[in-house]
N, C-alpha and C positions, 0 to 999 in steps of 0.2 A: 578615241577611235583612231586607228591607224590609217594614214593617208595611203591610198593606192595610186601610184603614178601611172600615167598613160604611156606604157612601154611597148604596146603592141606594134607601133610604127617602127620601132627599132628592129623587131624580129622580121619585119617585111622589107627592110632595106636590102638592096642588092649589092653584093660584093663585086669589086672590080680591080683592075690592075693598078688603080690609083691608091689602093689600100696596102701600105707597106707591110711586108712580111707574110701576107696571106698566100696559101697555095693556089696555083693557077687553076686547078680544077674547080675552085670555088667561084671563079669569076662568072657572073650572070646569075648565080644562085642567090636566093634570099638568105639572110642569116639563119632563119628557121630551117630552111631546106639544107643548108650546109651542116648545121648541127645534127639534123636527123640522119645525115650520111655517115655518122660515127667517125668523125675526123680524128687524126692522131697528130701529136706535136711533131713527129718526124716528117710530116708533109710540109711544114712551114719553112719558109726561107729564113736564113740568117741575115742580119741579126734580128732578134725578137726579144720581147719581155713576156714571160709566161707567169700567170698568177696561179696560186695553189688554192683550190676550192676548200679542201679540208682545213688548211691553216687559217683561211679567212673566216670560216664558220667558227672555228675555235676562238679566234681573236674577238669576233663579235660577241660571243657568249661571255668570254672573260671580262671584257670591258663593261658589258651590260650588268653583269653580276657585281662587279667591283663598285660601280657607281651607285647602283641601287642599295647596296649594303651600307653605304655612307650617306644616304638620303639625298643624293645628287641626281639631277636630271642631266641628260646628255643631248646636246645639239651639235653633233660633230661637224667639223669644218669640211664642207663639200668641195672647197676649192682644191683640196688635196687630189681628188680623183676626177672631179667634174664628170662623173659617170652616174647618170640617173639610176641605172640598174643596181649599182652598189649603194646608192642612197636608199633605195627601196629595202635592201637587206638591213640597213641600219634602222630604218623606220619600223620594219617588221619585228625587230627584237626590242623595241621600246623607246627608241630615241624620239624626243618630242618635237623635233624639227631638224632643219639643216642650216648651218651657218655658211655664209658666202662672203666674198671679199669685194666684189664690184657690182654695180647695177647691171652690167652686161650679164654677169652670172645669174643675177636675180631673174632677169628676163628669160634666160634659158631655163631655169628651174620652173618658172611659172608656166612655160610652154608645155611642161610635162605634168602640170597640175599640182605642184608642191604648195601646200597650204600653210606651212609654218616656217618662216624664214627670219633669220637674224643676219643683218648686214653688219659685220664687224668692222665698220668703217663709217665715215661721214658720207652723206649724200647731198651734194651741192650743185650738181649739174641740172639746170632747169628743165631740159628736155626729159631726162630720166625721171625727175620728180613728177612731171606731168603724166608720164607713163604710169608711175606708181599710183598717182591719184585715181586713175582709171581702174587699176587693178584692185584698189581698196573698195570699189563698189561691190566686190564679192564679199558677202558678210562672213564667209568661212575663212577668209584669208587673214592670217595674223603675221604682221610685219613689224620688225623692230630694227632701228639703226642707231648709230652712235653720234654723239656731238661732244666736242671738246672745247668749244669757245662760243661766246656770244656772237661773234662774226659768223660762225657756222649757222647758228639759228637764224640770224638776219638773212643769210643767203637762202635758206630753205623757205622762209616766209615770203621773200620776194618772188621766188619761183612759184609758190603756191597761191599767191595773191590772186583772188578772183576765180580760182579753180574750185569746182564743186568737189567736196570731200565727204564721202559717206562715213568715214571714221577718221579720227585724228591719227597722225603718224606717231607711233610709239618711239621714244628716244631714250637711250641710256646715256648718262653722263660718263664720259671716258676719263678715267684718272690715269695720268702718265707718271713719268719719273724723269728727273734731270738726267740728260744723256741717253734717254730711251727713245722711243719712237713717238707716236702721236699721244694725245691725252693732255688734259689740264695738269700743270705741274704741281700745284698745291691743292690742298683740301679747300682753302678759301676760294681759290679761282674756280674750282669745280662746283662749289656751292653757289657762286654767282651764276654760273652757267645753268645750274639746276633751277634757280629762282626764275631765270629768264624763260626756260622751257616750260615751267609750271604755269607761267602767265600767258603763254602763247595760245592763240585761237586755233592754230592748226597742228600743234604738236602736243603730245602727252608725255609728261615725265614718268618713265616706267622703270627706273632703277639705275644701276651702276654697272659699268663694264670696264674691261681692261685686259691687257696682255702682259703677262709676267715673263714670257720666254725671251724677250730681248735683254733681260737683266742678267742672264747667265748662259754659259755654253758648256757647262759640265756640272758634276755633282760635288764640286769642292765646297768646303765650309763657307768660303766667301760667297759663292754663287747662291747657295741654299739660303744663307742669311739675307742676302739682298732680295731674293724672291719672297721670303717670309715677311720681311719688313714692308715690302710693297703691298702684299695681300692684306696685311693688318691695317694699312692705311686705307685700302679699298673698303674694308668692313667698317672702319671708322667713318668714312664718307657716307656709306649707306645709312648708318645710324644717325648721322648728322642731318640727313635729308628727310627723316621720318615725317616731320610735320608738313613737308611739301608734297608728299605723295597723296594721290586720291584713293578712293576705296577699291580700285581695280587691282589686278595682279601686278606684282613687282618682281623684277629679276635682278640677281647679282651674278655676274658671269666672269670667269677667267678660265685658264687651262689650255695651254698648248699640249703637246704630247710628251713633254720632258719633265714637268714639275707638278703634274696633277695630284700627286700624293700630298704635296705641301698645300695646294689649294684645298683639298679635302680636310686637312688637319686644321687650317685656319678657319675655314667656313664652319667646321663642327662647333667651334666655340661660340659662334653667333647664332646658330640655328635654334636653340631652345627659346621658346616664347615668341618666335617669329614665323608663324605658320603660313602666312600668305606669300612669303617670298619664295621664288623659284631659284634655288641655288644650282647654277648650271655650268657644267663643263663644256668646252668646245673642242676637245681633243679630236683630231681627225686622222692622223697617220697610223693609228693603232690597227686599222682594218687590214693593212698589209705588213705593218711594222717594217723592219729592215735588218740588214746585216752590218750596218755601219753606225751612223750617228745615233739613231734611236736605240739600237742594241746597246750602245755604250752609256746612254743617259736615262732611258725609260725606267721608272720604278717597277715596271712589270716585266722586264726582260728576264729571261731564264738565268742570267748571271746574277740576279739579285739574291741577297742573302736570305730572304724570307718570302720567296715567291713560290707558292704551291701550284698555281695555274698561270704559267707565263704566256706572254705574247710570243708568237712565232713569226719568223720572216715568211711572208707569203708571196714574194716576188723574186724572180730570178732572171737575170740577163743571160742570153745564149748567143754566142758568137762563134765564128769559124776562123781557124788559122789560114791566112792567105799568103803568108811569106815567112821564110826562115832565112833571113839575109846573112846571119852570122851566128856562131855558136852562142847558145844561151839567150837568144832573142827570137821571139815570134811576134808577128803583127797579126792582129785579128780584125775582122771586118765590121767593127762597131766603134763608135767614137762619141763625141759630145752631142751629136744630133740624135743619138740612140739611147744613151744611158746617162743617169745623173752623175755630176762630178763636183758640185758646189760644196758638199759636206763630206768629201772623201771619195777616192777613186774606187771603182769596182774591185771586188775581192775574189780571185779565182777559188772555186770550191771543188769542182769536179771536171772530168774530161771523158770523152768517148770518141770512138772512131767515127761514129755517125749519129746524127740527131735521131732519137727514138731508141737507141741501144742503151743498155744499162750504164749508168754513170759509175765511174771509178773515182775515189777520193783523190784530191790534188792538193798536196802540201808543198810549201817552199816556193811556189810561184807567186809573182806579184805583178800588178799593173803599175808601171812606173810613170806613164804619161799618156795623155789622150790628145788626139787631133780631132778634126771634124768627123772623119769617117774611119779612123784607125785608132787602135790602142796598142801600146807597147807592153808585151807580156814577157817578163824576165823569167827565164827557166834555168836557174843555177845548176851547175854540175851536181849531180846527186839527187836532184829533185825528182819526184815521181813522173814528171812529164818532160824531162830533159830531151827525150827523143820524140816528142810529139811531132806529128807530120802535118804537112800542108793538107788541108781538108778536114782535120780533126776539129771537133766542137768542144768549146769550153763553157761551162756553167759558172756564172759569176754572181756572188752576192752583191747587192746594191745598197747604196746609202742615200736616204732622203726621198721618200715617196712623192713629196710635193713637186719634185723636178724630174720624176720618172714618167708619170702618166702623161704629161703634156707633150711628150715626144711621139705619141702613138694615137692613131685613129681607132684602131681595134687592138685589144690585148687578149690573147687566148687564155682560157682558164682550164688548167688540167685538174683531173679528179683529185690527185694528191701528188706529193713530191716523188712518189715511187711509180706513178702511173703516167702513161703517155696518152691517155684518152682525154680529148678536149671536150669539155662539157658546156662551155659557154664562150661567147665572144663579148667582151666588155667594150662598149662604145663610149668614147670620151668626147667632150665638147669644149675645147679650148679656143 
């Protein structure tokens, strides 16, 4: 049964001058009232990030169909967007829950009624664990977190000592890799952690988890081999722990947004005869995809050699030229506080004389550097925008959704890349 989140309060929030990028005529209106007024993207102030409704719907369908065809469940990483309205879209199309990264994010998600949560992290803060114990009184709430050491289990048990628990806390043993991030480094170490979890009075051993994305940053043979070897070790650990599992549901999970094809391939070899295990992907960036990092590494990008239904970039930065201090250079009114920059700088895609007017393709221009509130737009002689004027608007492809959403309270959603009609305002909670 699909969880329906409590989103009505978001529609009743009132817009104000404190909300970056929103048109002034919306101040004092509720979100519902504003959307009922048929807003257009041309009303918004620059800079802004606009989402593409048509592309997001396509991406949701593509990933749901791809995962289902391979026998995989999907609990997408909600920390990418921290937007309950987008989580609801993911749940509606078949996702079995939402993954989060911190207990603060868990608390936010629970405030909207999310009933299936994986914390892809350890939970050792005593205050947050006592909060969790109270939430577990809800018999419909399903929560799972990760442990990677006996010390982690000791800390959880100390925090929960004497606390009434309606259900044990499900834990996945996290397998790591030398030089990687968190996780027990060897199968022997992970097995010791699993034995300790299985013997706990407050925890339940519920499977194996891990993150392969830290082992590579491209689709080179070296990176792909490292990811595959890691995932094979993860499956080996799961098979090793068989005798320690109880009769309940078990989960094995991996899958950022870069190597989920390798995850599917390795998991496929272990699925036959293991019907009670939930083989679960956590890919989250797919809902908007991007024009940078994931465009270059995702197995479902349109650049792939065998991709019939590709993911499409569904987010676009929009900024305005505020200075032309010398030939070949323009400064735009967006910087590191507005657009992501950690996995590549924004990519100029189109320009127009005014926001809301038809976009014209822009080639040859590049963003060469970013400051807090400015970006440097190089306009070489002969480029299509070499004569761009102060006040012109630039549409930019962005790289890395996980550091795009966190810069915005509201993000307008346009009907499609060709439309200026705003059909939604996505509220984030960072």
